[in-house]
DRENSEMI-848067 format. One record per residue (C-alpha): residue number from 1; x, y negated, z negated. Coordinates in Angstrom, 2 decimals. Last residue first. Layout:
BEGIN
ATOM   n    east   north      up
ATOM NUM       X       Y       Z
...
***
This chain:
BEGIN
ATOM   n    east   north      up
ATOM 238  119.37 -101.61  -57.48
ATOM 237  118.35  -99.70  -60.61
ATOM 236  117.43 -101.72  -63.68
ATOM 235  118.28 -100.99  -67.30
ATOM 234  116.47 -100.75  -70.61
ATOM 233  117.04  -99.98  -74.28
ATOM 232  114.45  -98.93  -76.83
ATOM 231  114.95  -97.99  -80.44
ATOM 230  117.26  -95.20  -81.52
ATOM 229  114.54  -93.25  -83.32
ATOM 228  115.30  -91.03  -86.30
ATOM 227  113.95  -87.58  -87.19
ATOM 226  114.20  -85.33  -90.23
ATOM 225  113.31  -81.72  -89.39
ATOM 224  115.57  -80.32  -92.08
ATOM 223  118.22  -79.21  -89.57
ATOM 222  118.46  -82.70  -88.08
ATOM 221  116.64  -84.41  -85.21
ATOM 220  117.78  -87.51  -83.28
ATOM 219  115.31  -89.32  -81.03
ATOM 218  116.82  -91.11  -78.05
ATOM 217  115.46  -94.07  -76.09
ATOM 216  114.93  -95.21  -72.55
ATOM 215  113.38  -98.03  -70.55
ATOM 214  113.60  -98.19  -66.77
ATOM 213  113.38 -101.03  -64.27
ATOM 212  112.81  -99.92  -60.68
ATOM 211  114.24 -101.29  -57.43
ATOM 210  115.82  -97.94  -56.58
ATOM 209  114.22  -94.83  -58.04
ATOM 208  115.75  -92.64  -60.76
ATOM 207  116.79  -88.98  -61.17
ATOM 206  118.90  -88.19  -64.24
ATOM 205  121.89  -86.18  -63.02
ATOM 204  123.74  -85.94  -66.31
ATOM 203  122.55  -86.26  -69.90
ATOM 202  125.20  -87.06  -72.48
ATOM 201  125.32  -86.71  -76.25
ATOM 200  125.14  -82.91  -76.31
ATOM 199  122.63  -80.59  -78.01
ATOM 198  119.53  -81.52  -76.02
ATOM 197  116.50  -79.75  -77.49
ATOM 196  114.15  -81.92  -75.45
ATOM 195  114.39  -83.76  -72.13
ATOM 194  112.60  -86.52  -70.25
ATOM 193  109.85  -87.20  -72.75
ATOM 192  107.65  -89.86  -71.25
ATOM 191  107.85  -93.59  -71.93
ATOM 190  105.75  -96.58  -70.93
ATOM 189  106.73 -100.24  -71.06
ATOM 188  109.56  -99.90  -68.51
ATOM 187  109.52  -97.16  -65.93
ATOM 186  110.16  -93.96  -67.87
ATOM 185  112.77  -92.28  -70.02
ATOM 184  112.66  -90.45  -73.35
ATOM 183  115.43  -88.16  -74.55
ATOM 182  115.01  -85.76  -77.47
ATOM 181  118.13  -84.86  -79.39
ATOM 180  119.29  -81.74  -81.20
ATOM 179  120.66  -80.03  -84.31
ATOM 178  122.14  -82.85  -86.36
ATOM 177  123.39  -81.40  -89.64
ATOM 176  126.35  -83.58  -90.58
ATOM 175  124.75  -84.54  -93.90
ATOM 174  125.69  -88.20  -93.37
ATOM 173  124.41  -88.00  -89.81
ATOM 172  125.79  -89.56  -86.65
ATOM 171  124.77  -89.70  -83.00
ATOM 170  126.27  -91.25  -79.88
ATOM 169  124.63  -92.04  -76.55
ATOM 168  125.12  -91.49  -72.82
ATOM 167  122.65  -91.37  -69.91
ATOM 166  124.01  -90.64  -66.43
ATOM 165  122.33  -91.94  -63.28
ATOM 164  120.89  -90.37  -60.12
ATOM 163  119.63  -91.50  -56.71
ATOM 162  122.71  -90.22  -54.88
ATOM 161  124.80  -92.46  -57.12
ATOM 160  122.46  -95.00  -58.72
ATOM 159  123.55  -98.62  -58.47
ATOM 158  123.32 -100.57  -61.67
ATOM 157  121.58 -103.59  -63.15
ATOM 156  122.42 -103.71  -66.84
ATOM 155  119.99 -105.11  -69.41
ATOM 154  121.17 -102.85  -72.25
ATOM 153  124.26 -100.90  -71.23
ATOM 152  123.62  -97.71  -69.24
ATOM 151  125.26  -96.23  -71.21
ATOM 150  125.96  -96.42  -74.93
ATOM 149  122.67  -95.99  -76.80
ATOM 148  123.52  -95.65  -80.49
ATOM 147  121.48  -92.90  -82.16
ATOM 146  119.49  -93.80  -85.27
ATOM 145  121.29  -92.49  -88.36
ATOM 144  120.21  -88.97  -89.17
ATOM 143  117.64  -88.44  -91.92
ATOM 142  119.08  -87.87  -95.38
ATOM 141  119.01  -84.66  -97.37
ATOM 140  118.86  -84.37 -101.15
ATOM 139  116.78  -87.48 -101.86
ATOM 138  115.20  -87.50 -105.31
ATOM 137  115.29  -91.27 -105.77
ATOM 136  116.79  -93.31 -102.93
ATOM 135  120.31  -94.17 -101.86
ATOM 134  120.99  -97.03  -99.47
ATOM 133  122.23  -95.20  -96.39
ATOM 132  125.24  -96.60  -94.54
ATOM 131  126.31  -97.95  -91.15
ATOM 130  129.32 -100.12  -90.30
ATOM 129  129.72 -102.80  -87.64
ATOM 128  133.28 -103.93  -87.00
ATOM 127  134.07 -107.52  -87.86
ATOM 126  133.05 -110.58  -85.89
ATOM 125  135.26 -113.59  -85.21
ATOM 124  134.18 -117.19  -84.75
ATOM 123  135.40 -120.15  -82.69
ATOM 122  133.61 -123.44  -83.32
ATOM 121  136.74 -124.84  -84.91
ATOM 120  137.91 -126.71  -88.01
ATOM 119  134.84 -125.86  -90.14
ATOM 118  135.86 -122.19  -90.02
ATOM 117  133.78 -119.02  -89.72
ATOM 116  134.25 -115.24  -89.98
ATOM 115  131.25 -113.06  -89.05
ATOM 114  130.63 -109.97  -91.18
ATOM 113  128.95 -106.71  -90.21
ATOM 112  126.20 -104.45  -91.48
ATOM 111  124.11 -101.42  -90.56
ATOM 110  121.32 -100.01  -92.71
ATOM 109  119.56  -96.72  -93.40
ATOM 108  116.79  -96.65  -96.03
ATOM 107  116.13  -94.56  -99.15
ATOM 106  116.05  -97.78 -101.18
ATOM 105  115.08 -101.10  -99.67
ATOM 104  117.70 -103.79 -100.11
ATOM 103  118.47 -106.75 -102.37
ATOM 102  121.77 -108.44 -101.48
ATOM 101  124.83 -109.40 -103.56
ATOM 100  127.61 -111.00 -101.49
ATOM  99  131.37 -110.58 -101.33
ATOM  98  134.36 -112.20  -99.64
ATOM  97  133.65 -115.71 -100.85
ATOM  96  132.11 -118.76  -99.15
ATOM  95  128.98 -116.79  -98.29
ATOM  94  126.07 -117.20  -95.89
ATOM  93  123.22 -114.74  -95.43
ATOM  92  121.77 -113.17  -92.30
ATOM  91  118.91 -110.65  -92.22
ATOM  90  117.93 -108.29  -89.41
ATOM  89  114.72 -106.32  -88.93
ATOM  88  114.99 -103.18  -86.77
ATOM  87  112.39 -101.47  -88.96
ATOM  86  114.24  -98.21  -89.57
ATOM  85  117.79  -99.43  -88.96
ATOM  84  117.41 -102.33  -91.39
ATOM  83  120.09 -104.72  -90.16
ATOM  82  122.48 -106.72  -92.34
ATOM  81  124.55 -109.69  -91.12
ATOM  80  126.84 -111.37  -93.66
ATOM  79  127.97 -114.77  -92.42
ATOM  78  131.33 -115.94  -93.70
ATOM  77  133.21 -118.98  -94.94
ATOM  76  136.57 -120.71  -94.75
ATOM  75  138.28 -118.29  -92.38
ATOM  74  141.89 -118.91  -91.27
ATOM  73  142.92 -115.34  -92.19
ATOM  72  140.05 -113.06  -93.22
ATOM  71  139.36 -112.15  -96.83
ATOM  70  138.71 -108.44  -97.27
ATOM  69  135.10 -107.26  -97.40
ATOM  68  132.52 -106.53 -100.08
ATOM  67  128.75 -106.08 -100.12
ATOM  66  127.22 -105.87 -103.59
ATOM  65  123.97 -103.88 -103.48
ATOM  64  120.72 -104.67 -105.29
ATOM  63  117.98 -102.05 -105.42
ATOM  62  114.39 -101.78 -104.24
ATOM  61  111.75  -99.06 -103.76
ATOM  60  111.28  -97.42 -107.14
ATOM  59  112.35 -100.66 -108.80
ATOM  58  115.37 -102.87 -109.41
ATOM  57  118.10 -100.24 -109.29
ATOM  56  121.41 -102.06 -109.66
ATOM  55  124.28 -101.24 -107.35
ATOM  54  126.19  -98.13 -106.44
ATOM  53  124.81  -94.98 -104.82
ATOM  52  125.54  -96.06 -101.22
ATOM  51  125.38  -92.94  -99.04
ATOM  50  128.17  -92.94  -96.46
ATOM  49  128.56  -93.50  -92.73
ATOM  48  131.02  -96.40  -93.18
ATOM  47  131.53  -97.58  -96.74
ATOM  46  129.34 -100.06  -98.55
ATOM  45  131.87 -101.64  -99.16
ATOM  44  135.24 -102.55  -97.62
ATOM  43  134.89 -104.30  -94.26
ATOM  42  137.96 -105.94  -92.72
ATOM  41  137.25 -109.52  -91.65
ATOM  40  137.91 -110.62  -88.10
ATOM  39  140.20 -113.57  -87.51
ATOM  38  139.47 -117.27  -87.85
ATOM  37  140.78 -119.52  -85.07
ATOM  36  143.95 -121.44  -85.86
ATOM  35  143.96 -125.13  -85.10
ATOM  34  147.43 -126.31  -84.07
ATOM  33  147.92 -129.98  -84.92
ATOM  32  148.35 -132.23  -81.90
ATOM  31  151.96 -132.70  -80.80
ATOM  30  153.36 -136.12  -81.59
ATOM  29  155.15 -137.95  -78.77
ATOM  28  157.36 -140.70  -80.15
ATOM  27  156.23 -144.24  -79.41
ATOM  26  157.65 -145.69  -76.20
ATOM  25  160.43 -148.24  -76.69
ATOM  24  160.10 -151.44  -74.67
ATOM  23  163.48 -153.10  -74.03
ATOM  22  163.19 -156.88  -74.27
ATOM  21  163.47 -158.75  -71.02
ATOM  20  166.66 -160.79  -70.52
ATOM  19  165.64 -164.38  -70.24
ATOM  18  166.00 -165.96  -66.85
ATOM  17  168.10 -169.12  -66.56
ATOM  16  166.16 -172.34  -66.13
ATOM  15  167.02 -173.79  -69.57
ATOM  14  170.69 -172.84  -69.20
ATOM  13  170.98 -174.48  -65.78
ATOM  12  169.12 -177.60  -66.89
ATOM  11  171.37 -178.04  -69.94
ATOM  10  174.45 -177.71  -67.73
ATOM   9  173.13 -180.31  -65.30
ATOM   8  172.29 -182.79  -68.07
ATOM   7  175.81 -182.41  -69.50
ATOM   6  177.38 -182.95  -66.10
ATOM   5  175.30 -186.11  -65.56
ATOM   4  176.37 -187.48  -68.92
ATOM   3  180.03 -186.74  -68.23
ATOM   2  179.75 -188.51  -64.90
ATOM   1  178.31 -191.56  -66.64
***
């Protein structure tokens, strides 16, 4: 009887003893994959500030031009952005390769750049912007490229020092025969000639009034009398 009771007691002790909890092993930490943003493409053709004589002439006014650029790292596709510098109209075309054939007006200045894209990220990268002239029949001297307005930056609100600001721009001409600039400035939506026969690319001590929004533009003139218009920019004076 005592042996029976001892056996029952031992069984009870073992059945009531706590089980050792199992060791929980955390899953290994896996770093998320690194997504590389596309980098800027390097432009190749048409070349910067040159006349483009290559391509297929389609008519007296149209020709096809093959744009080329170097493949950009981590880019899967591209957007080719072309701007007609005479009309200001811009076109955008998509490409999965590093070249694209586009029909353009002849005897017309253009600018172009390439935007690198990837389906793995929303990040993009833009190339430099180059300018060129699409060649035209019988042209021996090309009009200057439209001036680039540098300062004040478009849409800037600035404080005039002693009631004056400085206007800066850059000019370029394939024939390298720019002779002067005309500067236009006036409260926005009307323009008067501020200065003529300017031979530098900066105009100092331009008088302005506080609380006024101004528009300005630059006309570039070459030795043959060819003229190009920068298009309008504007700024506001505090």
